[in-house]
MARVEXMI-288918 format. One record per residue: z, y, x negated of N, C-alpha, C in turn; residue number from 1. Coordinates in steps of 0.05 Angstrom, whole numbers, plus 5000, padded with zeros to 4 digits. Atoms other than C-alpha are relative to their C-alpha. Example, Ala and Ser with C-alpha at 12.3 -4.5 7.8 and 13.67 -1.06 7.14 Angstrom:
residues 2
REC   npz   npy   npx  capz  capy  capx   cpz   cpy   cpx    i
REC  5000  4976  4982  5156  4910  4754  5000  5024  4982    1
REC  4999  4976  5016  5143  4979  4727  5014  5022  5015    2
end
This chain:
residues 134
REC   npz   npy   npx  capz  capy  capx   cpz   cpy   cpx    i
REC  4990  4991  5021  6322  8352  6991  5015  5023  5009    1
REC  4984  4981  4988  6385  8402  6987  4985  5029  4984    2
REC  5012  4969  5005  6365  8475  6979  5018  5018  4979    3
REC  4981  4972  5016  6389  8524  6915  5004  4985  4971    4
REC  5000  5002  5027  6405  8508  6847  5028  4977  4992    5
REC  4982  5019  5010  6441  8444  6818  5026  5013  4989    6
REC  4973  4995  5005  6498  8482  6795  5021  5010  5019    7
REC  4994  4984  4976  6502  8521  6867  5011  4970  5012    8
REC  5007  5033  4989  6492  8444  6893  5030  4998  4997    9
REC  4985  5023  5004  6548  8415  6851  5038  5028  5005   10
REC  4967  4989  4996  6607  8482  6864  4995  4997  5028   11
REC  4995  5012  4977  6589  8466  6943  5018  4985  5003   12
REC  4988  5021  5005  6608  8407  6931  5030  4995  4994   13
REC  4977  5001  5012  6664  8409  6891  5021  5025  5014   14
REC  4978  4986  4982  6698  8466  6942  5006  4989  5020   15
REC  4990  5015  4979  6711  8418  6994  5025  4979  4989   16
REC  4965  5008  5008  6785  8399  6983  5010  4981  5015   17
REC  5000  5014  4985  6813  8344  7010  5033  5014  5002   18
REC  4977  4989  5007  6890  8377  7032  5016  4992  5011   19
REC  4973  5029  4999  6929  8312  7055  5017  4996  4977   20
REC  4982  5003  5020  6989  8294  7015  4985  4979  4991   21
REC  5002  5022  5016  6976  8241  6963  5010  4999  4982   22
REC  4989  4998  5025  6994  8219  6905  4983  4974  4982   23
REC  5013  5019  5010  6958  8178  6847  5012  4991  4967   24
REC  4983  5001  5026  6983  8135  6787  4969  4981  4985   25
REC  5028  5003  5023  6928  8129  6731  5024  4981  4983   26
REC  4995  5021  5028  6924  8073  6680  5027  4985  5014   27
REC  4991  5027  4985  6966  8022  6725  4995  4973  4980   28
REC  5012  5015  5017  6971  7961  6677  5002  4970  5020   29
REC  5006  5006  4978  6949  7928  6742  4971  4995  5003   30
REC  5028  4993  4989  6880  7901  6760  4988  5011  5025   31
REC  5013  4981  4980  6832  7935  6807  5010  4970  5020   32
REC  5005  5021  4994  6834  7862  6839  5028  4995  5019   33
REC  4973  5005  4997  6908  7848  6844  5018  5017  5011   34
REC  4982  4972  4996  6927  7922  6859  4982  4999  5036   35
REC  5007  4997  4963  6881  7908  6930  5008  4986  5016   36
REC  4991  5017  4971  6907  7847  6961  5033  5029  5003   37
REC  4960  4981  4995  6988  7899  6960  4979  5024  5017   38
REC  5002  4984  4990  6939  7958  6982  4985  4995  5028   39
REC  5011  5004  4980  6896  7923  7042  5028  4993  5023   40
REC  4978  4995  4985  6963  7909  7069  5015  5018  5015   41
REC  4991  4981  4981  6989  7972  7082  4975  5025  5008   42
REC  5033  4981  4998  6919  8007  7090  5004  5005  5037   43
REC  4999  4995  4975  6929  8049  7160  5023  4989  5020   44
REC  4962  5000  4981  7010  8034  7179  5007  5022  4998   45
REC  4979  4981  5003  7061  8075  7190  5016  4991  4971   46
REC  4999  5000  5020  7091  8094  7128  5029  4981  4999   47
REC  4970  5031  5008  7171  8052  7149  4983  4974  5004   48
REC  5009  5032  5001  7126  7989  7162  4984  4995  4974   49
REC  5009  4996  5038  7087  8009  7092  5024  4994  4983   50
REC  4978  4999  5019  7150  8016  7057  5007  4957  5013   51
REC  4987  5020  4998  7179  7952  7088  4984  4982  4995   52
REC  5020  5024  4998  7121  7904  7080  4998  4999  4970   53
REC  5002  5000  5026  7120  7927  7007  5019  4993  4984   54
REC  4969  5010  5008  7200  7907  6994  4998  4981  5000   55
REC  4999  5024  4996  7180  7849  7015  4978  4981  4988   56
REC  5010  5016  5011  7124  7833  6979  4992  4987  4969   57
REC  4989  5013  5020  7128  7782  6923  4980  5017  4978   58
REC  5019  4987  5016  7068  7816  6880  5008  5021  4989   59
REC  4988  4980  5013  7077  7858  6822  4993  5018  5008   60
REC  5018  4971  4981  7029  7918  6857  5017  5003  5014   61
REC  4986  4979  4972  7072  7922  6909  5016  5021  4989   62
REC  4979  4979  5004  7131  7953  6871  4987  5027  4987   63
REC  5026  4979  5021  7069  8003  6826  4999  5011  5033   64
REC  5009  4988  4976  7052  8020  6905  5023  5009  5015   65
REC  4976  4988  4981  7120  8029  6938  5002  5026  4984   66
REC  4978  4985  5022  7144  8073  6878  4974  5027  5009   67
REC  5028  4977  5005  7074  8112  6887  4997  5007  5034   68
REC  5007  4979  4962  7072  8121  6974  5036  5013  5002   69
REC  4981  4973  4997  7142  8148  6966  5004  5017  4982   70
REC  5000  4972  5007  7122  8199  6919  4983  5015  5018   71
REC  5026  4983  4973  7061  8213  6969  5028  5009  5027   72
REC  4989  4991  4974  7121  8215  7028  5020  5025  4981   73
REC  4993  4973  5012  7160  8272  6971  4985  5015  5000   74
REC  5021  4987  4997  7089  8298  6972  4993  5027  5010   75
REC  5007  5001  4975  7076  8310  7038  5033  5017  5010   76
REC  4974  4985  4997  7156  8347  7049  4997  5018  4974   77
REC  4999  4982  5018  7146  8386  6984  4975  5010  5019   78
REC  5028  4986  5002  7075  8406  7011  5004  5026  5030   79
REC  4999  4984  4971  7097  8429  7086  5027  5012  5000   80
REC  4979  4989  5007  7162  8452  7064  4998  5031  4997   81
REC  5004  4976  4990  7138  8519  7057  5000  5012  5023   82
REC  4999  4990  4969  7126  8525  7124  5008  4982  5024   83
REC  4993  5017  4976  7165  8486  7171  4989  4999  5019   84
REC  5025  5004  4982  7121  8495  7226  4989  4981  5006   85
REC  5017  5012  5003  7072  8450  7197  5003  4975  4992   86
REC  4982  5019  5013  7120  8404  7170  4985  4970  5026   87
REC  4998  5023  4997  7095  8331  7202  5025  4983  5006   88
REC  4983  5022  5001  7136  8283  7232  5002  4974  4977   89
REC  4995  5025  5016  7161  8231  7180  4988  4972  5018   90
REC  5007  5029  4978  7148  8178  7246  4968  5001  4995   91
REC  5022  4997  4996  7080  8207  7251  4981  4998  4972   92
REC  5017  4996  5024  7052  8204  7177  4984  4964  5015   93
REC  5003  5031  5008  7017  8136  7160  4968  4997  4980   94
REC  5018  5004  5025  6972  8112  7102  4967  5003  5014   95
REC  5022  4989  4984  6906  8145  7123  4980  4982  4969   96
REC  5020  5009  5018  6866  8117  7048  5013  4985  4981   97
REC  4986  5012  5020  6897  8074  6997  4980  4982  4978   98
REC  5014  5014  5007  6847  8048  6948  5015  5002  4965   99
REC  4993  5005  5034  6849  8028  6869  4971  5002  4989  100
REC  5020  4996  5009  6798  8051  6821  4999  4976  4970  101
REC  5001  5012  5024  6775  8014  6755  5003  5020  4978  102
REC  5002  4976  5021  6806  8044  6684  4994  4982  4986  103
REC  5002  5008  5031  6803  8027  6614  5011  4972  5004  104
REC  4999  5031  5005  6806  7954  6594  5010  4996  4979  105
REC  4987  5009  5029  6845  7930  6529  4991  4974  4994  106
REC  5009  5024  5008  6810  7882  6488  5013  4990  4972  107
REC  4974  5018  5019  6853  7826  6452  4987  4977  4989  108
REC  5005  5019  5007  6834  7772  6409  5020  4982  5007  109
REC  4981  5031  5007  6864  7698  6414  4991  4987  4990  110
REC  5004  5017  5017  6856  7657  6360  4990  4966  5025  111
REC  4999  5030  4996  6830  7581  6387  4992  4989  4978  112
REC  5007  5017  5008  6811  7522  6356  4973  4996  4982  113
REC  5023  5002  5016  6763  7510  6297  4997  5031  4988  114
REC  5008  4979  5018  6765  7579  6266  4992  5030  5037  115
REC  5002  4983  4977  6751  7609  6349  5007  5028  4997  116
REC  4978  4977  4982  6772  7676  6374  4988  5002  5031  117
REC  5019  4996  4967  6755  7685  6453  5023  5031  5007  118
REC  4994  4958  5001  6774  7761  6471  5019  4993  5028  119
REC  4981  4997  4980  6827  7772  6524  4995  5026  5014  120
REC  5008  4978  4987  6815  7831  6575  5030  5005  5015  121
REC  4984  4996  4988  6876  7866  6601  4992  5026  5014  122
REC  5011  4969  4991  6850  7908  6655  5017  5022  5012  123
REC  4981  4992  4985  6881  7967  6687  4984  5020  5019  124
REC  5008  4980  4969  6869  8018  6753  5018  5024  5005  125
REC  4984  4971  4993  6880  8081  6781  5008  5002  5032  126
REC  4988  4996  4972  6919  8081  6845  4997  5017  5017  127
REC  4993  4969  4990  6916  8132  6897  5005  4993  5024  128
REC  4992  5004  4971  6951  8134  6969  4999  5021  5010  129
REC  4999  4969  4976  6936  8196  7019  5004  4986  5025  130
REC  4989  4993  4966  6973  8210  7081  4984  5011  5014  131
REC  5007  4983  4975  6952  8231  7144  5019  5001  5027  132
REC  4986  4995  4984  6988  8256  7209  4983  4976  5020  133
REC  5021  5008  4971  6973  8207  7273  4995  5012  5022  134
end
């Protein structure tokens, strides 16, 4: 068991900040399962390869993830733009992590036969892409 007060333990845990360039899309109108099909295809790939995969993937989520990946690349350029000596070559950037977390669900009602009502669940997700240097 960790030593120290609960607030001290939380403070130490939250102090560990991930400095890799990333981008996050919140409240994407696509389910986590459907987004993960696209994310699994690009995980661990170089960014040029990942963009090519997303360009030719017919799924709806691929358009969202492509835009998100381009945002993460722009974030990397901006972050290292302050100190050009640390800027990694874009050829060396890879998709280190990409994942989708569950977001809120919109609940709708669909009328059915004999006065019944079925619930329609329109799921959302929060998609995150993290880049790293190879």
